[in-house]
C-alpha positions in Angstrom: 0.0 0.0 0.0 1.5 3.3 -1.1 5.0 1.7 -1.0 4.7 0.9 2.7 5.4 -2.6 3.9 2.7 -4.6 5.7 3.5 -8.0 7.2 1.2 -10.9 7.9 2.2 -12.9 11.0 2.8 -16.3 9.4 3.7 -17.8 12.8 0.0 -17.7 13.7 -1.3 -21.2 13.2 -4.7 -20.2 11.9 -3.5 -18.5 8.7 -5.3 -20.2 5.8 -5.8 -19.5 2.1 -8.8 -17.3 2.9 -7.0 -15.2 5.5 -4.0 -14.8 3.2 -6.2 -13.7 0.3 -8.0 -11.2 2.5 -4.7 -9.8 3.7 -3.4 -9.3 0.2 -6.7 -7.8 -1.0 -6.8 -5.3 1.9 -3.2 -4.2 1.4 -2.9 -4.0 -2.4 -3.8 -0.7 -4.0 -3.6 -0.6 -7.8 -3.4 2.3 -10.2 -7.2 2.3 -10.0 -8.6 0.5 -6.9 -12.1 -0.9 -7.1 -14.0 0.1 -3.9 -15.7 -2.7 -2.1 -16.0 -3.8 1.6 -12.6 -5.6 1.4 -10.6 -2.8 -0.3 -12.2 -0.1 1.8 -9.8 -0.8 4.6 -6.8 -0.3 2.3 -8.3 2.8 0.9 -8.9 4.3 4.3 -5.4 3.5 5.4 -3.8 5.0 2.4 -1.2 7.7 3.1 -2.5 9.7 0.1 -4.7 12.6 1.2 -6.6 12.9 -2.1 -9.0 10.3 -3.4 -10.7 10.6 -6.9 -13.7 8.4 -7.3 -15.2 7.4 -10.7 -18.8 6.6 -9.7 -20.2 4.6 -12.6 -22.2 1.6 -13.7 -19.7 -1.2 -14.5 -22.4 -2.9 -16.7 -22.6 0.1 -19.0 -21.3 -0.6 -22.6 -19.2 2.6 -22.1 -17.4 1.2 -19.0 -14.3 -0.3 -20.7 -13.5 3.0 -22.5 -14.2 5.1 -19.4 -11.8 2.8 -17.4 -9.1 3.1 -20.1 -9.2 6.9 -19.9 -9.4 6.9 -16.1 -6.4 4.6 -15.8 -4.4 6.8 -18.2 -5.2 9.9 -16.0 -4.3 7.9 -12.9 -0.7 7.5 -14.3 -0.4 11.2 -14.2 -1.2 11.5 -10.5 0.7 8.5 -9.2 1.6 9.1 -5.5 -0.5 12.2 -5.4 -4.1 11.1 -5.8 -5.6 7.7 -5.1 -7.9 6.7 -8.1 -10.9 4.7 -7.1 -13.6 3.0 -9.1 -17.0 2.8 -7.4 -19.6 0.6 -9.0 -23.0 2.4 -8.6 -24.8 -0.9 -9.0 -23.6 -2.4 -5.7 -26.0 -1.9 -2.8 -22.9 -1.6 -0.5 -21.8 1.5 -2.3 -25.2 3.4 -2.0 -24.0 5.2 1.1 -20.9 6.6 -0.6 -23.0 7.8 -3.6 -25.5 9.5 -1.2 -22.6 11.1 0.7 -21.7 13.0 -2.5 -25.5 13.9 -2.8 -25.7 12.1 -6.2 -28.6 10.3 -7.7 -28.3 7.5 -10.2 -29.6 9.8 -13.0 -26.5 12.0 -12.4 -24.0 9.3 -13.0 -21.3 8.8 -14.1 -19.6 11.3 -12.0 -16.2 12.1 -10.6 -15.8 13.0 -6.9 -12.6 14.2 -5.4 -12.1 14.1 -1.7 -9.5 15.5 0.6 -9.4 13.2 3.6 -7.9 15.4 6.4 -10.8 18.0 6.2 -13.5 16.1 4.3 -13.5 18.8 1.6 -14.9 17.4 -1.7 -16.1 18.4 -5.1 -18.3 16.5 -7.6 -18.3 16.7 -11.4 -21.1 15.0 -13.3 -20.2 14.0 -16.8 -21.6 12.2 -19.8 -18.2 11.3 -21.2 -14.9 11.0 -19.5 -11.6 12.3 -21.0 -8.1 12.4 -19.7 -8.1 16.2 -20.1 -11.4 16.6 -18.1 -10.0 14.5 -15.3 -6.7 16.5 -15.3 -8.6 19.8 -15.2 -10.8 18.6 -12.4 -7.9 17.3 -10.3 -5.7 20.4 -10.9 -8.5 22.8 -10.0 -9.1 20.9 -6.7 -5.4 20.6 -5.9 -5.0 24.3 -6.3 
């Protein structure tokens, strides 16, 4: 996670494949991390103070192209902003969507969040582009 080292105590006799898998899932953060109940712990423990969420429907035919552009933008902000994919179809994510005061009809959207002070901004969009993500991030960072 964020180039920090996390160790799993392998001397503990009750470590099994399930616990090992859970440990890895909780402690790996990718260029774009999909938010779910397991990765939420890693996201919350991240040392990065800025999170950018792409709140979208993963079942949409436009999803693969959105993700390609979102990942390309994530490359530009490595070690500055944690890029997160939030699937709006998951019931467990409804609370996050409502936190940003978004309705399903307003999605997809980008939401940037500064963890120390809970400051955030939301941008609803029909189409995502690397330039729009950059502009949104740069405005918020300033």
